[in-house]
C-alpha positions as CSV (number, residue, x, y, z in Angstrom):
1,M,-11.1,78.5,46.5
2,S,-9.1,77.1,49.3
3,T,-5.7,78.7,50.1
4,A,-2.7,76.5,50.1
5,F,-0.3,76.4,53.0
6,V,3.3,77.3,52.1
7,P,5.6,76.1,54.9
8,Q,8.4,78.4,55.9
9,Q,12.0,77.4,55.7
10,P,13.5,76.3,59.0
11,Q,15.1,79.2,60.6
12,P,18.2,78.6,62.7
13,T,17.9,79.6,66.3
14,T,20.7,81.2,68.2
15,P,21.9,79.3,71.3
16,A,22.4,81.3,74.5
17,G,25.7,83.2,74.5
18,A,26.3,83.0,70.8
19,P,26.5,86.0,68.5
20,P,23.5,86.8,66.4
21,T,23.3,84.7,63.3
22,P,22.7,86.6,60.0
23,P,19.5,85.6,58.2
24,P,20.1,82.9,55.6
25,T,19.6,83.6,51.9
26,P,16.1,82.6,50.8
27,P,16.1,79.8,48.2
28,H,14.7,81.9,45.4
29,A,17.7,84.2,45.7
30,S,20.4,81.7,46.2
31,E,23.4,81.4,43.9
32,A,22.5,77.9,43.0
33,T,19.1,79.1,41.8
34,R,20.7,81.8,39.7
35,L,23.2,79.5,38.1
36,L,20.5,76.9,37.2
37,C,18.4,79.6,35.7
38,A,21.4,80.7,33.5
39,G,21.9,77.1,32.6
40,T,18.5,76.9,31.0
41,Y,19.7,79.4,28.4
42,L,23.1,77.6,27.8
43,D,22.0,74.0,27.5
44,S,18.9,73.1,25.5
45,G,19.1,69.5,26.7
46,Y,19.0,70.6,30.4
47,R,16.2,73.1,29.6
48,D,14.1,70.4,27.9
49,R,14.5,68.0,30.9
50,V,13.4,70.8,33.3
51,I,10.3,71.6,31.3
52,E,9.4,68.0,30.8
53,E,9.7,67.2,34.6
54,L,8.1,70.3,36.0
55,H,5.7,71.5,33.2
56,L,4.7,68.6,30.9
57,N,4.3,66.0,33.7
58,E,1.8,68.0,35.6
59,Q,0.9,64.9,37.7
60,R,4.3,64.6,39.2
61,I,5.0,66.1,42.6
62,V,8.2,68.2,42.6
63,A,11.2,66.8,44.4
64,P,12.4,68.6,47.6
65,S,14.3,71.7,46.5
66,L,17.2,72.0,49.0
67,G,18.7,75.5,48.8
68,F,17.1,76.6,45.6
69,D,13.7,77.4,44.0
70,A,12.6,75.0,41.2
71,A,9.7,77.3,40.2
72,R,12.1,80.0,39.3
73,V,14.2,77.6,37.3
74,L,11.1,76.5,35.4
75,A,10.2,80.1,34.7
76,H,13.5,80.8,33.0
77,A,13.4,77.5,31.2
78,L,10.1,78.4,29.6
79,R,11.3,81.9,28.8
80,A,14.5,80.6,27.2
81,R,12.5,78.2,25.1
82,R,10.1,80.9,23.9
83,Q,13.1,83.1,22.9
84,E,14.8,80.2,21.2
85,L,11.6,79.3,19.2
86,L,11.1,83.0,18.2
87,W,14.7,83.3,16.9
88,A,14.5,79.8,15.2
89,G,11.3,80.9,13.4
90,A,12.9,84.1,12.3
91,I,16.0,82.3,10.9
92,I,13.8,79.7,9.1
93,G,11.7,82.5,7.7
94,L,14.9,84.1,6.3
95,W,15.9,80.8,4.7
96,V,12.4,80.4,3.1
97,V,12.2,83.9,1.8
98,G,15.8,83.9,0.6
99,S,15.2,80.6,-1.2
100,A,12.2,82.0,-3.0
101,L,13.9,85.3,-3.9
102,S,17.1,83.7,-5.1
103,A,15.3,81.2,-7.4
104,G,16.2,78.3,-5.1
105,L,19.9,79.1,-4.9
106,L,19.9,79.1,-1.1
107,L,18.6,75.6,-1.1
108,F,22.1,74.3,-2.1
109,F,23.2,75.2,1.5
110,L,20.4,73.4,3.2
111,W,22.0,69.9,3.1
112,P,25.4,71.0,4.6
113,S,23.5,73.0,7.3
114,V,21.5,69.9,8.3
115,L,24.8,67.9,8.4
116,L,26.4,70.4,10.7
117,A,23.3,70.3,13.0
118,L,23.3,66.5,13.1
119,A,27.0,66.3,14.1
120,P,26.5,67.0,17.9
121,W,23.6,64.5,18.0
122,V,25.8,61.9,16.3
123,R,28.6,62.5,18.9
124,G,26.2,62.3,21.9
125,R,26.0,64.3,25.1
126,G,28.5,62.3,27.1
127,E,31.8,63.8,28.1
128,R,33.7,60.8,26.6
129,P,31.5,59.2,23.9
130,P,32.5,56.0,22.2
131,V,35.2,56.2,19.5
132,Y,32.8,55.2,16.7
133,R,30.5,58.1,17.6
134,R,33.4,60.6,17.6
135,I,34.7,59.4,14.3
136,A,31.2,59.5,12.7
137,A,30.6,63.0,14.1
138,F,34.0,64.2,12.8
139,L,33.2,62.9,9.3
140,V,29.7,64.4,9.3
141,R,30.9,67.7,10.6
142,W,33.7,68.1,8.0
143,W,31.6,66.8,5.2
144,G,29.1,69.6,5.9
145,R,31.8,72.2,6.3
146,T,33.5,71.3,3.1
147,F,30.3,71.2,1.1
148,F,29.2,74.6,2.5
149,A,32.6,76.1,1.9
150,V,32.7,75.0,-1.8
151,V,29.2,76.3,-2.6
152,L,29.9,79.5,-0.8
153,F,33.1,80.0,-2.8
154,L,31.2,79.6,-6.0
155,I,28.6,82.1,-4.8
156,V,31.3,84.6,-4.0
157,V,33.0,84.1,-7.4
158,A,29.6,84.6,-9.2
159,A,28.9,87.7,-7.1
160,F,32.1,89.4,-8.2
161,G,31.7,88.5,-11.9
162,G,34.0,85.4,-11.9
163,G,34.1,83.2,-15.0
164,S,33.4,84.2,-18.6
165,N,30.0,85.5,-19.6
166,D,30.8,85.4,-23.4
167,S,28.7,82.5,-24.7
168,S,30.6,82.6,-28.1
169,S,33.8,81.6,-26.5
170,Y,32.9,78.0,-26.5
171,G,32.1,78.1,-30.2
172,S,35.3,79.8,-31.2
173,Y,37.2,77.4,-29.0
174,G,35.7,74.5,-30.7
175,S,36.1,75.8,-34.3
176,D,39.8,76.7,-33.8
177,Y,40.7,73.2,-32.5
178,G,38.2,71.0,-34.3
179,Y,36.0,70.3,-31.2
180,S,32.2,70.2,-31.3
181,D,30.2,73.2,-30.1
182,S,28.7,71.2,-27.1
183,P,30.9,71.3,-24.0
184,S,32.0,68.1,-22.1
185,A,30.8,67.1,-18.7
186,G,34.0,68.3,-17.1
187,D,33.4,71.7,-18.6
188,V,29.8,71.9,-17.4
189,F,30.7,71.1,-13.8
190,S,33.9,73.2,-13.6
191,P,33.8,76.0,-11.0
192,N,33.9,78.7,-13.7
193,N,30.9,77.3,-15.6
194,I,28.9,76.8,-12.4
195,A,29.7,80.4,-11.4
196,D,28.6,81.5,-14.9
197,A,25.2,79.7,-14.3
198,I,24.6,81.9,-11.2
199,R,23.6,85.4,-11.9
200,P,25.3,88.1,-9.8
201,W,22.0,89.4,-8.3
202,Q,21.2,85.8,-7.0
203,A,24.7,85.6,-5.4
204,W,24.4,89.0,-3.8
205,L,20.9,88.2,-2.5
206,T,22.2,84.9,-1.0
207,L,25.0,86.7,0.7
208,A,22.6,89.3,2.0
209,V,20.4,86.6,3.5
210,F,23.4,85.1,5.2
211,A,24.3,88.5,6.6
212,L,20.7,88.8,8.1
213,I,21.0,85.3,9.6
214,A,24.3,86.3,11.2
215,W,22.7,89.3,12.6
216,C,19.9,87.1,14.1
217,V,22.5,84.8,15.7
218,H,24.3,87.8,17.1
219,A,21.1,89.4,18.4
220,Q,20.1,86.1,20.1
221,R,23.5,85.9,21.9
222,H,23.4,89.5,22.8
223,Q,19.9,89.1,24.3
224,F,21.3,86.3,26.6
225,S,24.3,88.4,27.6
226,R,22.0,91.3,28.5
227,A,19.8,89.0,30.6
228,L,22.9,87.9,32.6
229,A,23.8,91.6,33.1
230,A,20.3,92.5,34.2
231,E,17.7,90.2,35.8
232,L,20.2,87.3,36.2
233,S,23.0,89.4,37.7
234,P,24.0,88.8,41.3
235,Q,22.8,92.3,42.2
236,R,19.3,92.1,40.7
237,F,18.5,88.4,40.9
238,P,17.3,88.4,44.6
239,D,14.4,90.7,43.5
240,A,12.1,88.0,42.2
241,A,9.1,90.4,41.9
242,S,10.9,92.3,39.0
243,D,12.0,89.1,37.2
244,P,10.3,89.1,33.7
245,A,10.3,85.3,33.6
246,E,8.1,85.2,36.7
247,Q,5.5,87.5,35.1
248,A,4.7,85.3,32.1
249,E,1.0,85.4,31.4
250,N,0.5,81.6,31.1
251,A,-2.3,80.1,33.2
252,R,-0.6,76.6,33.2
253,F,2.7,78.0,34.3
254,Q,1.2,80.2,37.0
255,R,-0.8,77.3,38.4
256,L,2.2,75.0,38.4
257,K,4.4,77.7,39.9
258,Q,2.1,77.9,42.9
259,R,2.0,74.1,43.3
260,I,5.8,73.8,43.1
261,R,6.3,76.4,45.8
262,V,3.8,74.7,48.1
263,E,5.5,71.3,47.7
264,Q,9.2,71.9,47.2
265,H,10.1,73.1,50.8
266,A,7.3,71.4,52.7
267,P,8.2,69.2,55.7
268,L,5.9,66.6,54.2
269,V,7.8,64.8,51.4
270,M,5.6,62.9,48.9
271,Y,8.0,60.4,47.3
272,H,8.1,57.6,44.6
273,E,8.8,54.2,46.1
274,A,11.8,53.7,43.8
275,R,13.3,57.1,44.5
276,P,12.6,58.0,48.2
277,F,15.4,60.6,48.5
278,C,15.1,62.2,45.1
279,G,16.4,65.7,45.3
280,A,18.8,65.2,48.2
281,G,21.7,64.2,46.0
282,A,24.1,61.3,46.3
283,A,24.1,58.9,49.3
284,Y,27.2,59.0,51.5
285,N,27.8,56.1,53.9
286,T,24.2,55.3,54.8
287,W,24.2,53.0,57.8
288,V,21.9,51.4,60.3
289,L,23.0,50.5,63.8
290,A,21.1,48.2,66.1
291,V,21.9,47.8,69.8
292,E,20.2,45.9,72.6
293,L,18.8,48.0,75.5
294,R,20.4,46.6,78.7
295,R,19.5,48.1,82.0
296,D,22.2,49.8,84.1
297,E,21.8,48.3,87.5
298,L,23.3,51.5,89.1
299,K,20.7,53.8,87.6
300,K,16.9,54.1,87.8
301,Q,15.3,53.1,84.6
302,Q,13.1,55.7,82.8
303,P,10.7,55.3,79.9
304,L,12.5,55.8,76.6
305,S,10.6,56.9,73.5
306,N,11.7,57.9,70.1
307,R,10.7,61.5,70.7
308,A,12.7,61.6,74.0
309,V,15.9,60.5,72.1
310,L,15.3,63.1,69.3
311,E,14.8,65.9,71.8
312,R,18.1,64.9,73.5
313,V,19.9,65.0,70.1
314,R,18.6,68.3,68.9
315,P,20.2,70.7,71.4
316,L,23.6,69.1,70.7
317,L,23.2,69.7,67.0
318,E,22.1,73.3,67.6
319,Q,25.4,73.9,69.5
320,L,27.3,73.4,66.2
321,R,26.1,76.9,65.3
322,V,28.1,78.5,68.1
323,P,31.5,79.7,66.9
324,A,34.7,79.2,68.9
325,E,35.1,81.4,72.0
326,Y,37.9,83.4,70.6
327,A,36.9,83.4,66.9
328,G,35.0,86.7,67.2
329,P,31.5,87.7,66.2
330,G,32.2,87.9,62.5
331,V,33.4,84.4,62.0
332,R,32.3,82.8,58.8
333,D,31.3,79.1,59.1
334,R,28.4,77.5,57.3
335,L,27.6,75.5,60.4
336,R,26.2,78.8,61.8
337,W,23.4,78.4,59.2
338,L,22.7,74.8,60.2
339,E,19.1,74.0,59.6
340,I,17.3,71.4,61.7
341,D,13.7,70.3,61.1
342,E,11.6,67.2,61.1
343,C,10.1,65.7,58.0
344,V,7.7,62.9,57.2
345,F,7.9,60.8,54.0
346,L,4.7,59.6,52.5
347,P,4.2,57.6,49.2
348,A,2.4,59.5,46.4
349,E,0.5,56.3,45.5
350,G,-3.1,56.4,46.4
351,L,-3.8,60.1,45.7
352,L,-6.5,60.9,43.2
353,T,-5.3,64.5,42.5
354,R,-2.2,66.4,43.2
355,D,-4.1,68.8,45.4
356,Q,-5.0,66.0,47.8
357,A,-1.5,65.9,49.2
358,P,-1.8,66.8,53.0
359,Y,0.3,69.9,53.1
360,T,-1.7,71.8,55.7
361,P,-0.1,72.4,59.1
362,Q,-2.6,70.2,60.9
363,A,-2.2,67.3,58.6
364,F,1.5,67.4,58.9
365,E,1.4,67.6,62.7
366,D,-0.9,64.5,62.7
367,H,1.4,62.5,60.5
368,R,4.4,63.6,62.5
369,A,2.9,62.6,65.8
370,R,2.0,59.2,64.6
371,A,5.1,58.5,62.5
372,V,7.7,59.4,65.1
373,E,7.0,56.3,67.1
374,E,6.3,54.0,64.2
375,G,8.5,51.2,63.1
376,A,7.7,52.5,59.6
377,E,7.6,51.1,56.2
378,K,6.0,53.5,53.7
379,R,5.5,56.4,56.1
380,R,8.8,57.4,57.8
381,H,9.8,60.2,60.1
382,F,13.2,61.7,60.0
383,L,15.1,64.4,61.8
384,R,16.6,66.4,58.9
385,I,19.9,68.3,59.3
386,R,21.0,70.5,56.4
387,V,24.1,72.6,55.7
388,G,24.2,74.7,52.6
389,G,27.8,75.5,51.8
390,W,29.5,77.4,49.0
391,E,26.5,79.7,48.4
392,E,24.1,76.7,48.4
393,E,26.1,75.0,45.8
394,L,27.3,72.2,48.2
395,V,24.3,71.0,50.2
396,V,24.9,68.3,52.9
397,T,21.7,66.8,54.3
398,V,21.7,64.1,57.0
399,F,18.5,62.2,57.7
400,V,18.3,60.7,61.1
401,R,15.8,58.2,62.3
402,I,15.6,56.5,65.7
403,H,13.3,53.7,66.7
404,T,13.0,51.5,69.8
405,Q,11.3,48.1,69.5
406,G,11.6,44.8,71.4
407,R,14.2,46.3,73.8
408,M,16.3,47.2,70.7
409,L,17.3,50.6,69.6
410,M,17.8,51.2,65.9
411,L,19.7,54.3,64.7
412,E,19.5,55.1,61.0
413,I,21.7,57.8,59.5
414,A,21.3,58.6,55.7
415,P,23.7,61.4,54.7
416,H,23.2,62.9,51.2
417,V,25.3,65.4,49.3
418,L,24.3,67.7,46.5
419,T,27.5,68.5,44.5
420,P,28.2,71.9,43.0
421,V,26.5,73.3,39.9
422,R,28.0,72.4,36.5
423,Q,31.1,74.4,35.6
424,D,29.6,75.7,32.3
425,F,26.7,77.1,34.2
426,K,29.1,78.8,36.7
427,D,31.1,80.3,33.8
428,A,27.9,81.9,32.3
429,D,28.8,85.3,33.8
430,R,32.3,85.1,32.5
431,T,31.2,84.1,29.0
432,A,28.6,86.8,28.8
433,H,31.0,89.5,30.0
434,R,33.6,88.4,27.4
435,F,31.0,88.6,24.7
436,R,29.7,92.1,25.7
437,N,33.3,93.4,25.9
438,N,34.5,91.8,22.7
439,N,35.4,94.0,19.7
440,V,33.2,94.2,16.6
441,L,35.4,91.8,14.6
442,G,35.2,89.2,17.4
443,K,31.4,89.5,17.6
444,A,31.0,89.3,13.9
445,A,33.3,86.2,13.6
446,G,31.4,84.5,16.4
447,A,28.1,85.0,14.6
448,V,29.4,84.1,11.1
449,V,30.7,80.7,12.2
450,L,27.2,79.8,13.4
451,V,25.5,80.7,10.1
452,P,26.3,77.4,8.3
453,G,24.4,75.2,10.8
454,S,21.7,77.7,11.4
455,A,19.0,76.1,9.2
456,G,19.5,72.6,10.7
457,R,19.6,73.9,14.3
458,S,16.5,76.0,13.8
459,L,14.6,73.1,12.2
460,A,15.5,70.9,15.1
461,Q,14.4,73.5,17.7
462,L,11.1,74.1,16.0
463,G,10.6,70.3,15.6
464,R,11.2,69.8,19.4
465,G,8.8,72.6,20.1
466,L,6.1,70.9,17.9
467,V,6.7,67.5,19.5
468,Y,6.3,69.1,23.0
469,V,3.0,70.8,22.1
470,W,1.7,67.5,20.6
471,R,2.6,65.7,23.8
472,L,1.1,68.4,25.9
473,L,-2.2,68.3,24.0
474,T,-2.5,64.5,23.6
475,G,-0.6,63.0,26.6
476,G,-3.4,63.3,29.1
477,Y,-1.0,64.5,31.8
478,A,-3.4,66.9,33.4
479,G,-5.8,64.1,34.3
480,A,-3.3,61.5,35.2
481,L,-3.0,60.1,38.7
482,P,-0.4,61.8,40.9
483,D,3.1,60.4,41.0
484,G,6.2,61.0,42.9
485,P,9.2,62.9,41.5
486,A,11.2,61.2,38.7
487,L,14.2,63.5,38.9
488,S,15.5,66.6,40.5
489,V,16.4,69.6,38.3
490,R,19.1,70.4,40.9
491,E,20.7,67.0,40.5
492,L,20.5,67.3,36.7
493,G,22.6,70.5,36.9
494,S,25.3,69.2,39.2
495,V,28.8,67.9,38.6
496,T,29.9,64.4,39.4
497,A,32.3,65.4,42.2
498,G,33.4,68.7,43.8
499,S,36.9,70.0,44.4
500,L,39.2,68.9,47.2
501,F,38.2,71.8,49.4
502,Q,34.5,70.9,48.9
503,E,35.2,67.2,49.7
504,M,36.9,68.3,52.9
505,D,33.9,70.4,53.9
506,V,31.6,67.5,53.3
507,A,33.7,65.3,55.6
508,R,33.7,68.0,58.2
509,Y,30.0,68.6,58.1
510,L,29.1,64.9,58.2
511,K,31.6,64.1,60.9
512,S,30.3,66.9,63.1
513,V,26.7,66.0,62.7
514,Q,27.2,62.2,63.1
515,D,29.3,62.7,66.3
516,R,26.6,65.0,67.8
517,V,23.9,62.5,66.9
518,A,25.8,59.7,68.5
519,G,26.5,61.8,71.6
520,G,22.8,62.7,71.9
521,V,21.7,59.0,71.6
522,R,24.3,58.0,74.2
523,A,23.1,60.7,76.6
524,A,19.5,59.7,76.1
525,L,20.3,56.0,76.9
526,A,22.3,57.0,80.0
527,E,19.6,59.3,81.3
528,A,16.9,56.6,80.8
529,G,19.0,54.1,82.8
530,Y,20.5,51.9,80.1
531,E,24.1,50.8,79.5
532,T,25.9,52.7,76.7
533,G,29.1,50.7,76.4
534,E,27.9,48.5,73.5
535,F,26.4,51.5,71.6
536,M,29.6,53.5,71.9
537,Q,31.8,50.5,70.9
538,K,29.8,50.1,67.7
539,I,30.0,53.8,66.9
540,V,33.8,53.7,67.4
541,N,33.9,50.6,65.1
542,I,32.0,52.4,62.4
543,S,34.2,55.6,62.7
544,N,37.3,53.5,62.5
545,G,36.1,51.7,59.4
546,D,35.8,48.3,61.0
547,V,32.2,48.0,60.0
548,N,31.6,47.8,56.3
549,I,28.4,49.2,54.8
550,G,27.0,47.6,51.7
551,N,24.1,48.3,49.3
552,I,21.2,45.9,49.3
553,S,20.2,44.8,45.8
554,G,21.4,48.0,44.2
555,S,19.4,50.3,46.4
556,N,20.6,53.0,48.7
557,N,19.5,51.2,51.9
558,S,22.5,49.9,53.9
559,I,23.1,47.8,56.9
560,A,25.9,47.7,59.5
561,A,26.8,44.0,59.4
562,G,28.9,43.9,62.5
563,M,32.5,44.1,63.5
564,Q,35.0,43.0,60.9
565,N,32.1,41.8,58.6
566,S,31.0,43.2,55.3
567,A,27.6,43.4,53.7
568,S,27.7,42.6,50.0
569,S,25.2,43.6,47.4
570,S,23.3,40.9,45.5
571,S,23.3,43.1,42.5
572,S,26.3,42.8,40.2
573,S,26.3,46.6,39.7
574,G,26.3,47.5,43.4
575,S,29.5,48.2,45.2
576,N,30.5,48.1,48.8
577,V,31.1,51.5,50.5
578,S,33.2,51.3,53.6
579,G,32.1,53.3,56.5
580,G,34.7,55.5,58.1
581,A,36.0,58.9,58.8
582,S,36.5,59.8,55.2
583,P,33.1,59.7,53.4
584,Q,32.9,57.9,50.1
585,K,30.4,58.8,47.5
586,G,27.7,56.1,46.9
587,A,24.7,55.8,44.6
588,D,22.6,58.7,43.9
589,S,19.1,59.2,45.4
590,N,17.5,57.5,42.4
591,G,19.3,54.3,42.9
592,Q,21.6,54.8,39.9
C-alpha cells in the first residue's frame, strides 16, 4: 500500500535581526477548530451539513482548511450524531413502553409533541424569516403547548383522585330532577368525567414516564457539558491523540480522515470550476492590473520572468514579521505569524479516483515549475499570503499572481477573508459552565420544558438518521467520479461580518500585504530596466479609489477598468465594489 504525502504547514522564517518567532498553533489545536467541534453538538443543521459534505459525498475533495482541521470537526460531528441517535432511541423507547403499559394513555400527548417539534421547521433557520412563517410557527407552537397542558392537567387531576368515582351519583341526580339516567355530551366531555375515565395507576405511570424522559434530556445535556469541560476544553483540546472522537472504530471514517488530512493543507488545490476559492472565505476587492513594459533608456535591460518578480516580492513580505525597533521582543502582532507559500490550482475534473490527485512532492514541484510561467486558464499558480488573527478565527488570505506576456505585466491580487466563528458556537463554554453550576431546580426546569416536544424531536432525529443511512447505501458515492469541494465547513460556521476591531485588522493586514506586493513588483521592474511610473500611478489610483472594481457576470473575478472608469456586472444580482483603502466585502468564494 502506497503511503500518502502529508505536506507540512508553511513555517514562518525569522528575518535577520528579528526576535525569535514563537511556533504557530497547529490547525488541529486552533481555537477555530475547537469552536467548530463544539458547534456540531449545538446545531444539528450544521452537523448534518458537515457530515454530508465530508462523509456522505466521499467523491468530493475537501476544501482547503485555513487555520483549522476539517477531519477533527468531522470526527466530532459523527460522534455528536451517534450520541443524539442513542438518546433519541431511548426516548422513543420510553414513549413506546409507556404507551403500552398505560393502555394507550400516553398516545394522547403524541400529537402536541409532534406539533412542538414542527414549529422550528415551520419558522425556518433564517435569522429573520418571513412574517407568514413566524405567524404559522407561533400558532403551531401554542396549539401544541395548549393541547399538551390541558391533557397533562387532566392526568394530574386523575392521579390525585379528582372527580367523582361514585357511579350512582348520575342516577340519583337524574331521579331527583326528572332527568334520564344517560348523561349528556357536555357531561361526558367535561374535565371531571374525563378524569374519572382515567385510572389513577395510568396517570401515575404516565407521569413516571415523563420523569424518565426528563432525566434522559438532562443526561444528554449533561453529557455535552462534560465534553466541553473535558476533551473540548481549551486545556485538553490540543491533545488530539486522547480525543475520543478521533478513536472511533469506523473504517469509512478512518479512511476519510486520512484523505482529508492529506488534502486540506496541501499546496496543490483541487477545485471545482464554479467555486475556485472555496474555503478561503469572502472575496475582498479582487483586482487585476495590466501595465505595459517600457524600457528605461537610462538602465540596462535584464530578462524579466514571473519567478524573478515573485522572488523580489517575497523578501519584502517576510519583513512584515519584524516588529518595530523599540517594541521589544514580546510584542504581540499577528503579522509575526505571517505565512507565505506557493500553491497551484488544478481542476478536479478528469480524475478517475480521488487517490489519483497528484499530492506527492515531486508532482507538486512539476506543476509549480510549469504553472508559474503560464498564462493559465485551468491550472493557475499563486503566491499565497495568510494571516490568522484572533486565534485563527479571522483569517486573511491574499492570492497573488504575476504574469508577463506580449510586453505586458499583469498583476492579479485576490484577497479573501474568513470571518469569525458563529457567536452561539463561541458561547458554548459559557452555556455549558452555566448549566454545570446551576442549582437542582434550574436543571430540573430546563429538562422539564423539553419533555413536551421530546417525541417529535426524537422521531425527526431518527428519521434523519435513517434517510442518511439509505443515501449512504444506495447513493453510489464511493464509486462516483471525483469532484471539487461544494462548500467549506469553516465558511458554514462563520458569521456574516466581524466586529469593528476585526474589520480594522482586516484593513491593516490587506493594506500591508498589498503595499509590499506593489513595492516588490516595482523593484523588480526597476532592476530589470523598465519604467515604473505608469505602474505606480495605477497603484496609487487603486489605493485612492479612482479605479472601480466590478464583478463579471456574478463571479468573483474582477478587472481594473482604468482611471475614473467603472466595470459593471452584466448580472442583475452583482454589485460593484470600489477599490480603495477601506476594504469592502464582496461575494463569497462560491460566487453567492
